[in-house]
N, CA and C of each residue as an Amber inpcrd file, in Angstrom:
protein
   531
   0.8430000  -1.1830000   0.0000000   0.0000000   0.0000000   0.0000000
   0.8850000   1.2420000   0.0000000   0.4830000   2.2000000  -0.7980000
   1.2320000   3.4390000  -0.9010000   0.3720000   4.5720000  -0.3710000
   0.9830000   5.4260000   0.4270000   0.2620000   6.5620000   1.0050000
   1.0080000   7.8510000   0.7040000   0.2480000   8.9250000   0.6450000
   0.7910000  10.2730000   0.5740000   0.4210000  10.9370000   1.8910000
   1.3190000  11.7300000   2.4380000   1.0430000  12.4080000   3.7060000
   1.0700000  13.9030000   3.4620000  -0.0020000  14.5780000   3.8980000
  -0.0970000  16.0330000   3.7440000  -0.4900000  16.6780000   5.0600000
  -0.1310000  17.9590000   5.2310000  -0.5470000  18.6550000   6.4610000
  -2.0730000  18.6690000   6.5950000  -2.5340000  18.5080000   7.8040000
  -3.9620000  18.5890000   8.1010000  -4.3780000  20.0560000   8.0720000
  -5.4970000  20.3520000   7.4450000  -6.0690000  21.6990000   7.4430000
  -7.1270000  21.7280000   8.5390000  -6.8830000  22.4620000   9.6350000
  -7.7830000  22.4000000  10.7920000  -9.2460000  22.7100000  10.4770000
  -9.5050000  23.6010000   9.5540000 -10.8920000  23.9480000   9.2480000
 -11.4900000  23.0200000   8.1960000 -10.7700000  22.7710000   7.1240000
 -11.3080000  21.9300000   6.0510000 -11.4250000  20.4610000   6.4580000
 -10.5160000  19.9930000   7.3220000 -10.4900000  18.5720000   7.6760000
 -11.1620000  18.2460000   9.0050000 -11.6100000  19.2650000   9.7300000
 -12.1340000  19.0440000  11.0840000 -13.3540000  18.1170000  11.1110000
 -14.2740000  18.2590000  10.1710000 -15.4790000  17.4160000  10.1950000
 -15.1010000  15.9390000  10.0350000 -14.2180000  15.6490000   9.0990000
 -13.7670000  14.2780000   8.8890000 -13.0790000  13.7430000  10.1460000
 -12.1080000  14.5030000  10.6580000 -11.3400000  14.0740000  11.8220000
 -12.2330000  13.9510000  13.0510000 -13.2230000  14.8340000  13.1830000
 -14.1600000  14.7540000  14.3050000 -14.8320000  13.3820000  14.3360000
 -15.2690000  12.9080000  13.1820000 -15.9050000  11.5890000  13.1170000
 -14.9600000  10.4750000  13.5390000 -13.6910000  10.6340000  13.2310000
 -12.7120000   9.6120000  13.5850000 -12.4070000   9.6150000  15.0810000
 -12.1110000  10.7860000  15.6320000 -11.6250000  10.8540000  17.0220000
 -12.7280000  10.6520000  18.0570000 -13.9770000  10.8170000  17.6550000
 -15.0850000  10.6320000  18.6010000 -15.7100000   9.2450000  18.5120000
 -15.2760000   8.4400000  17.5790000 -15.7980000   7.0850000  17.4530000
 -15.3730000   6.2650000  18.6740000 -16.2440000   5.3840000  19.1660000
 -15.8860000   4.5580000  20.3240000 -14.5980000   3.7510000  20.1320000
 -14.2690000   3.3650000  18.8950000 -13.0430000   2.6010000  18.6510000
 -11.7910000   3.4630000  18.7910000 -11.9520000   4.7860000  18.8850000
 -10.8160000   5.6920000  19.0530000 -10.7000000   6.1550000  20.5070000
 -11.1360000   5.3340000  21.4320000 -11.1670000   5.7200000  22.8500000
  -9.8060000   6.1820000  23.3640000  -8.7240000   5.5660000  22.8810000
  -7.3940000   5.9370000  23.3770000  -6.9350000   7.2970000  22.8530000
  -7.6730000   7.8720000  21.8870000  -7.3580000   9.2160000  21.3910000
  -7.8540000  10.2720000  22.3790000  -8.7230000   9.8770000  23.2930000
  -9.2360000  10.7010000  24.3950000  -9.9870000  11.9600000  23.9400000
 -10.7620000  11.8290000  22.8750000 -11.5820000  12.9570000  22.3990000
 -13.0370000  12.5200000  22.2050000 -13.4530000  11.4990000  22.9220000
 -14.7790000  10.9070000  22.7590000 -15.9170000  11.9180000  22.8200000
 -15.8130000  12.9020000  23.7000000 -16.9000000  13.8620000  23.8890000
 -16.6590000  15.1830000  23.1630000 -15.6560000  15.2340000  22.3010000
 -15.3270000  16.4830000  21.6070000 -16.4290000  16.8720000  20.6250000
 -16.7370000  18.1550000  20.6170000 -17.6470000  18.7030000  19.6070000
 -16.8060000  19.1000000  18.3950000 -17.4470000  19.3530000  17.2800000
 -16.7290000  19.7610000  16.0760000 -15.8460000  20.9750000  16.3620000
 -16.3780000  21.9440000  17.0780000 -15.6040000  23.1460000  17.3890000
 -14.3850000  22.8130000  18.2490000 -14.5030000  21.8010000  19.1100000
 -13.3620000  21.3830000  19.9420000 -12.2470000  20.7950000  19.0730000
 -12.6260000  20.0190000  18.0740000 -11.6400000  19.4180000  17.1680000
 -10.9770000  20.5160000  16.3320000 -11.7870000  21.4540000  15.8180000
 -11.2140000  22.5850000  15.0670000 -10.2090000  23.3390000  15.9270000
 -10.6020000  23.6360000  17.1460000  -9.7300000  24.3940000  18.0610000
  -8.4490000  23.6200000  18.3640000  -8.5730000  22.3350000  18.6570000
  -7.3960000  21.5160000  18.9900000  -6.4030000  21.5010000  17.8270000
  -6.9100000  21.3430000  16.6080000  -5.9940000  21.2700000  15.4700000
  -5.5240000  22.6410000  15.0070000  -6.2510000  23.6780000  15.3210000
  -5.7410000  25.0300000  15.0640000  -4.5920000  25.3250000  16.0290000
  -4.7060000  24.8720000  17.2620000  -3.6120000  25.0410000  18.2280000
  -2.3720000  24.2770000  17.7710000  -2.5680000  23.0710000  17.2650000
  -1.4360000  22.2920000  16.7580000  -0.8160000  23.0110000  15.5600000
  -1.6380000  23.5170000  14.6450000  -1.1210000  24.2100000  13.4560000
  -0.2920000  25.4350000  13.8310000  -0.6140000  26.0590000  14.9400000
   0.1050000  27.2640000  15.3740000   1.3300000  26.9310000  16.2340000
   1.5200000  25.6690000  16.5650000   2.5790000  25.2490000  17.4820000
   3.8120000  24.7910000  16.7000000   4.9560000  25.4410000  16.8780000
   6.1460000  25.0190000  16.1350000   6.6970000  23.6630000  16.5720000
   6.1860000  23.1160000  17.6760000   6.6900000  21.8400000  18.2020000
   5.7160000  20.6760000  18.0140000   4.6210000  20.9040000  17.2860000
   3.5830000  19.8790000  17.1360000   2.9820000  20.0350000  15.7400000
   2.7910000  18.9140000  15.0220000   2.2860000  18.9690000  13.6480000
   1.2700000  17.8500000  13.4340000   0.2500000  18.1350000  12.6300000
  -0.7690000  17.1330000  12.3180000  -0.8360000  16.9330000  10.8060000
  -1.0580000  15.6820000  10.4170000  -1.0770000  15.3100000   9.0070000
  -2.2040000  14.3220000   8.7450000  -2.6410000  14.2720000   7.4970000
  -3.5440000  13.2190000   7.0510000  -2.7820000  12.3420000   6.0720000
  -2.9990000  11.0450000   6.1720000  -2.4580000  10.0990000   5.2110000
  -3.5320000   9.7940000   4.1890000  -3.1540000   9.8430000   2.9240000
  -4.0850000   9.6180000   1.8240000  -3.7370000   8.3150000   1.1080000
  -4.7760000   7.6040000   0.6610000  -4.5260000   6.3840000  -0.1020000
  -4.2380000   6.7370000  -1.5660000  -4.1130000   5.7190000  -2.4090000
  -3.7630000   5.9320000  -3.8180000  -4.7830000   6.8080000  -4.5540000
  -6.0450000   6.7950000  -4.0970000  -7.0880000   7.5940000  -4.7520000
  -7.1200000   9.0320000  -4.2400000  -6.3200000   9.3210000  -3.1940000
  -6.3120000  10.6610000  -2.6050000  -7.2760000  10.8140000  -1.4360000
  -7.9320000   9.7280000  -1.0540000  -8.8790000   9.7810000   0.0700000
  -8.1180000   9.7070000   1.3920000  -8.5020000  10.5330000   2.3800000
  -7.8640000  10.4660000   3.7030000  -8.1860000   9.1400000   4.3860000
  -7.1210000   8.4640000   4.8820000  -7.3250000   7.1590000   5.5080000
  -6.6550000   7.0210000   6.8720000  -5.8690000   8.0300000   7.2890000
  -5.3440000   8.0090000   8.6480000  -4.9040000   9.4030000   9.0680000
  -4.7920000   9.5580000  10.3790000  -4.3560000  10.7940000  11.0150000
  -3.0090000  10.5120000  11.6640000  -2.1130000  11.4720000  11.5700000
  -0.7790000  11.3300000  12.1510000  -0.3850000  12.6480000  12.7960000
   0.2580000  12.5590000  13.9360000   0.8180000  13.7460000  14.5790000
   2.2820000  13.4720000  14.8980000   3.1020000  14.4940000  14.7560000
   4.4820000  14.4230000  15.2210000   4.6980000  15.5930000  16.1660000
   5.6080000  15.4080000  17.1080000   5.8690000  16.4730000  18.0730000
   7.2950000  16.3650000  18.5880000   7.7780000  17.4710000  19.1140000
   9.1030000  17.5020000  19.7220000   8.9290000  17.1610000  21.1990000
   9.3590000  15.9640000  21.6310000   9.1250000  15.5480000  23.0120000
   9.9150000  16.3550000  24.0410000  10.8610000  17.1550000  23.5960000
  11.5680000  18.0390000  24.5320000  10.6960000  19.2360000  24.9040000
   9.6310000  19.4770000  24.1010000   8.7550000  20.6370000  24.3310000
   7.2860000  20.2760000  24.5280000   6.8510000  19.0890000  24.1260000
   5.4510000  18.6770000  24.2190000   5.3450000  17.2420000  24.7160000
   4.2440000  16.9240000  25.3350000   3.8470000  15.5660000  25.7290000
   4.7080000  14.9140000  26.8030000   6.0170000  14.9380000  26.6490000
   6.8800000  14.1600000  27.5340000   7.8520000  15.0010000  28.3380000
   7.6230000  16.3040000  28.3970000   8.5160000  17.1930000  29.1330000
   8.6000000  16.7420000  30.5940000   9.8220000  16.4940000  31.0540000
  10.0480000  16.0880000  32.4380000   9.8120000  14.6210000  32.7230000
   9.3960000  13.8410000  31.7030000   9.0890000  12.4290000  31.9290000
  10.1870000  11.4890000  31.4410000  11.1050000  12.0180000  30.6560000
  12.2710000  11.2500000  30.2290000  13.3070000  12.2540000  29.7520000
  14.5290000  11.7750000  29.5110000  15.6180000  12.6410000  29.0620000
  15.6820000  12.6040000  27.5380000  15.1610000  13.6540000  26.8660000
  15.1680000  13.6260000  25.4000000  16.5830000  13.6950000  24.8330000
  16.7410000  13.0710000  23.6840000  18.0160000  13.1080000  22.9700000
  17.8370000  13.9100000  21.6920000  18.9400000  14.4400000  21.1870000
  18.8830000  15.1540000  19.9140000  18.3820000  14.1880000  18.8440000
  17.4440000  14.6380000  18.0470000  16.8990000  13.7970000  16.9870000
  15.6870000  12.9930000  17.3920000  15.1790000  13.1660000  18.6210000
  13.9510000  12.4790000  19.0460000  12.7380000  13.1710000  18.4320000
  11.7880000  12.3710000  17.9470000  10.5270000  12.8740000  17.4210000
   9.4110000  12.0220000  18.0210000   8.4100000  12.6750000  18.6040000
   7.2550000  11.9670000  19.1380000   6.2280000  11.7470000  18.0490000
   5.4080000  10.7050000  18.1910000   4.4410000  10.3570000  17.1630000
   3.1630000   9.7840000  17.7570000   2.0440000  10.1530000  17.1130000
   0.7390000   9.5300000  17.3570000   0.1600000   9.2010000  15.9820000
  -0.6220000   8.1410000  15.8910000  -1.3560000   7.8960000  14.6500000
  -2.6990000   7.2660000  14.9800000  -3.6530000   7.4980000  14.0820000
  -5.0020000   6.9750000  14.2700000  -5.5330000   6.5030000  12.9310000
  -5.9800000   5.2610000  12.9070000  -6.6630000   4.7120000  11.7420000
  -8.1440000   4.7140000  12.0860000  -8.9640000   5.3470000  11.2590000
 -10.3840000   5.4210000  11.5870000 -11.0570000   4.0490000  11.5180000
 -12.1450000   3.8990000  12.2480000 -12.8730000   2.6310000  12.2220000
 -13.4790000   2.4030000  10.8370000 -13.6590000   1.1350000  10.5180000
 -14.2520000   0.7750000   9.2320000 -15.1230000  -0.4580000   9.3940000
 -16.1040000  -0.5740000   8.5400000 -16.9540000  -1.7670000   8.5190000
 -16.3290000  -2.8630000   7.6620000 -15.3030000  -2.4840000   6.8680000
 -14.6540000  -3.4450000   5.9800000 -13.1420000  -3.4170000   6.1980000
 -12.6670000  -4.0190000   7.2980000 -11.2310000  -3.9970000   7.5720000
 -10.4290000  -4.7130000   6.4760000  -9.2530000  -4.1790000   6.2160000
  -8.3300000  -4.7730000   5.2430000  -7.1460000  -5.3340000   6.0370000
  -6.8960000  -6.6240000   5.8810000  -5.8060000  -7.2750000   6.6130000
  -4.4830000  -6.5780000   6.2980000  -3.7470000  -6.2040000   7.3460000
  -2.4380000  -5.5820000   7.1840000  -2.4670000  -4.0810000   6.9830000
  -3.6580000  -3.4970000   6.9160000  -3.7640000  -2.0660000   6.6300000
  -3.0930000  -1.2160000   7.7180000  -3.4100000  -1.4690000   8.9750000
  -2.8690000  -0.6380000  10.0540000  -1.3600000  -0.7930000  10.1510000
  -0.8690000  -1.9830000   9.9030000   0.5910000  -2.1650000   9.9050000
   1.2220000  -1.3840000   8.7450000   0.5540000  -1.3480000   7.6040000
   1.0490000  -0.5450000   6.4750000   1.0580000   0.9290000   6.8340000
   0.0370000   1.3700000   7.5650000  -0.0360000   2.7680000   7.9800000
   1.1150000   3.1210000   8.9090000   1.3300000   2.3370000   9.9670000
   2.3990000   2.6880000  10.9110000   3.7660000   2.6130000  10.2200000
   3.9260000   1.7040000   9.2880000   5.1780000   1.6310000   8.5380000
   5.3690000   2.9040000   7.7090000   4.3120000   3.3680000   7.0610000
   4.3880000   4.6100000   6.2650000   4.6590000   5.8170000   7.1550000
   4.0370000   5.8560000   8.3210000   4.2510000   6.9540000   9.2680000
   5.7180000   6.9880000   9.6960000   6.2450000   5.8370000  10.0440000
   7.6470000   5.7740000  10.4870000   8.5990000   6.1360000   9.3530000
   8.3370000   5.6490000   8.1470000   9.1770000   5.9910000   6.9980000
   9.1400000   7.4910000   6.7470000   7.9660000   8.0980000   6.9070000
   7.8290000   9.5490000   6.7350000   8.6830000  10.2870000   7.7730000
   8.6240000   9.8590000   9.0090000   9.3990000  10.5180000  10.0620000
  10.9000000  10.3410000   9.8370000  11.3110000   9.1440000   9.4590000
  12.7300000   8.8870000   9.2380000  13.2260000   9.4590000   7.9070000
  12.3330000   9.9120000   7.0430000  12.7630000  10.5690000   5.8000000
  13.5210000  11.8560000   6.1100000  13.2730000  12.4160000   7.2960000
  14.0300000  13.5850000   7.7490000  15.3340000  13.0760000   8.3560000
  16.4660000  13.4220000   7.7610000  17.7370000  12.9160000   8.2860000
  18.0210000  13.3360000   9.7250000  17.3590000  14.3880000  10.2080000
  17.5680000  14.8320000  11.5930000  16.8920000  13.8970000  12.5980000
  15.9420000  13.0900000  12.1410000  15.2430000  12.1590000  13.0360000
  16.1410000  10.9590000  13.2970000  16.4790000  10.7830000  14.5630000
  17.3180000   9.6490000  14.9540000  16.5170000   8.5630000  15.6470000
  15.4490000   8.9990000  16.3340000  14.6750000   8.0610000  17.1570000
  13.2410000   8.5650000  17.2280000  12.2740000   7.6480000  17.0990000
  10.8670000   7.9900000  17.2650000  10.4480000   7.5240000  18.6540000
   9.7020000   8.3950000  19.3380000   9.2700000   8.1590000  20.7130000
   7.7420000   8.0700000  20.7210000   7.2080000   7.0790000  21.4180000
   5.7570000   6.9720000  21.5760000   5.4310000   6.7310000  23.0380000
   4.2040000   7.0770000  23.4090000   3.7510000   6.9110000  24.7870000
   2.2830000   6.4950000  24.7980000   1.9780000   5.3100000  24.1990000
   0.5840000   4.8640000  24.1940000   0.1110000   4.4130000  25.5730000
  -1.1710000   4.4450000  25.7520000  -1.7910000   3.9500000  26.9750000
  -1.3580000   2.4970000  27.1960000  -1.0190000   2.1560000  28.4280000
  -0.5680000   0.7850000  28.7160000  -1.6400000  -0.2500000  28.3730000
  -2.9030000   0.1510000  28.3690000  -4.0000000  -0.7850000  28.0720000
  -4.1930000  -1.0180000  26.5740000  -3.5370000  -0.2280000  25.7250000
  -3.7290000  -0.3220000  24.2770000  -2.8300000  -1.4210000  23.6990000
  -3.2000000  -2.6520000  23.9880000  -2.3750000  -3.8110000  23.6030000
  -2.1870000  -3.9100000  22.0880000  -3.2100000  -3.5600000  21.3120000
  -3.1020000  -3.6680000  19.8510000  -1.9930000  -2.7720000  19.3100000
  -1.8790000  -1.5610000  19.8330000  -0.8360000  -0.6670000  19.3320000
   0.5430000  -1.1010000  19.8150000   0.6320000  -1.7310000  20.9760000
   1.9260000  -2.2330000  21.4450000   2.4630000  -3.2880000  20.4690000
   1.5690000  -4.1500000  19.9680000   1.9620000  -5.1800000  19.0010000
   2.4340000  -4.5210000  17.7060000   1.6950000  -3.5330000  17.2400000
   2.1010000  -2.8110000  16.0230000   3.4330000  -2.1020000  16.2110000
   3.5920000  -1.4340000  17.3540000   4.8440000  -0.7300000  17.6250000
   6.0240000  -1.6950000  17.5860000   5.8590000  -2.8450000  18.2240000
   6.9370000  -3.8380000  18.2470000   7.2470000  -4.3230000  16.8280000
   6.2150000  -4.4760000  16.0110000   6.3980000  -4.9780000  14.6450000
   7.2440000  -4.0460000  13.7820000   7.2550000  -2.7470000  14.0910000
   8.0620000  -1.8050000  13.2980000   9.3550000  -1.4200000  14.0010000
   9.6750000  -2.0880000  15.1190000  10.9760000  -1.9020000  15.7390000
  11.0140000  -1.1640000  17.0670000   9.8680000  -0.8020000  17.6190000
   9.8930000  -0.1160000  18.9170000  10.3060000  -1.0710000  20.0290000
  11.0350000  -0.5300000  20.9850000  11.3690000  -1.2340000  22.2160000
  10.7360000  -0.4660000  23.3640000   9.9670000  -1.1800000  24.1820000
   9.3760000  -0.5570000  25.3630000  10.4750000  -0.3370000  26.3940000
  10.5020000   0.8680000  26.9700000  11.4970000   1.1470000  27.9960000
  10.9060000   1.0090000  29.3950000   9.7570000   1.7170000  29.6250000
   9.1530000   1.6630000  30.9560000   7.7900000   2.3320000  30.9230000
   7.0180000   2.0720000  31.9570000   5.7320000   2.7510000  32.1100000
   5.9830000   4.1020000  32.7710000   5.2200000   5.0990000  32.3300000
   5.3030000   6.4420000  32.9100000   3.9070000   6.9290000  33.2350000
   3.8110000   7.8360000  34.1870000   2.5350000   8.4450000  34.5790000
   2.4320000   9.7930000  33.8920000   1.4390000   9.9190000  33.0080000
   1.1330000  11.2020000  32.3860000  -0.1390000  11.7110000  33.0630000
  -0.4320000  12.9940000  32.9370000  -1.6520000  13.5060000  33.5910000
  -2.9230000  12.7860000  33.1340000  -2.9660000  12.3700000  31.8620000
  -4.1880000  11.7910000  31.3120000  -4.1840000  10.2660000  31.2410000
  -3.0210000   9.6270000  31.4980000  -2.9660000   8.1620000  31.3390000
  -1.6690000   7.5920000  31.9000000  -1.6890000   6.2890000  32.1040000
  -0.4550000   5.5450000  32.3720000   0.0090000   5.0670000  30.9960000
   1.2480000   5.4050000  30.6470000   1.7270000   5.1870000  29.2830000
   2.9440000   4.2720000  29.2510000   3.1340000   3.6260000  28.1080000
   4.2990000   2.7800000  27.8880000   5.2720000   3.5570000  26.9980000
   6.3150000   4.0970000  27.6140000   7.3260000   4.8640000  26.8920000
   8.1650000   3.8960000  26.0650000   8.1880000   4.1300000  24.7410000
   8.8840000   3.2300000  23.8330000   9.6590000   4.0360000  22.8000000
  10.7390000   3.4260000  22.2870000  11.6240000   4.1010000  21.3440000
  11.9080000   3.1990000  20.1530000  12.1150000   3.8260000  18.9970000
  12.5040000   3.1030000  17.7950000  13.5680000   3.9050000  17.0620000
  14.7300000   3.3190000  16.8980000  15.7910000   3.9590000  16.1240000
  15.5910000   3.6450000  14.6430000  16.2410000   4.4240000  13.8240000
  16.2150000   4.1900000  12.3720000  16.6790000   2.7530000  12.0640000
  17.7440000   2.3110000  12.7140000  18.2890000   0.9760000  12.4690000
  17.2980000  -0.1230000  12.8620000  16.6400000   0.0450000  13.9980000
  15.6510000  -0.9590000  14.4360000  14.4550000  -0.9860000  13.4850000
  14.0290000   0.1970000  13.0030000  12.9220000   0.2660000  12.0460000
  13.2840000  -0.4800000  10.7670000  14.4630000  -0.1920000  10.2270000
  14.8860000  -0.8460000   8.9870000  15.0140000  -2.3570000   9.1710000
  15.5580000  -2.7950000  10.3000000  15.7160000  -4.2270000  10.5680000
  14.3540000  -4.9260000  10.7030000  13.4040000  -4.2460000  11.3440000
  12.0890000  -4.8550000  11.5820000  11.2140000  -4.8980000  10.3320000
  11.3630000  -3.8870000   9.4740000  10.4390000  -3.7700000   8.3340000
  11.0680000  -4.0260000   6.9820000  12.3940000  -3.9120000   6.8950000
  13.0460000  -4.0180000   5.5920000  12.9130000  -2.7630000   4.7580000
  12.3120000  -1.7240000   5.3560000  12.1350000  -0.4470000   4.6600000
  13.3360000   0.4360000   4.9470000  14.0230000   0.8490000   3.8950000
  15.1620000   1.7550000   4.0760000  14.6390000   3.1350000   4.4160000
  15.1410000   3.6800000   5.5090000  14.6540000   4.9940000   5.9420000
  15.7300000   6.0390000   5.7900000
């Protein structure tokens, strides 16, 4: 599967993203009760933040099929919770729910997200902090080369702090980054 990744437009894409982040299957995104205006506001704040970025992944037809965020963990999400290294990039991704799941789709998405992040030569390591209860994403993370380091307490959740180097990603996926 081939994807194109483009910046999310907070106003034009908010209705679509609202449907994704408020779906019960997106519970770990923690926006279940968000109104459309809340989603617009959240992504406008991200668009204005030099340390946080939001993107949509598009399939071959140009249709949006996933949401991705990257952030600088020295300034967002993980400040004070670990010792950031030069070249660390934080990441979140969300695949919207579907009535017709495609086998391997989510793994293709996380692989594309990681390849996109590692396409920047300054990226040395990708950092994630999923909810410890999100077992499905832990399996996906491991499949693309993440190593869990430890559990951490964030204000909104207990998270599994995990890291993936460029070398581990390439070894796990065979994708040159």
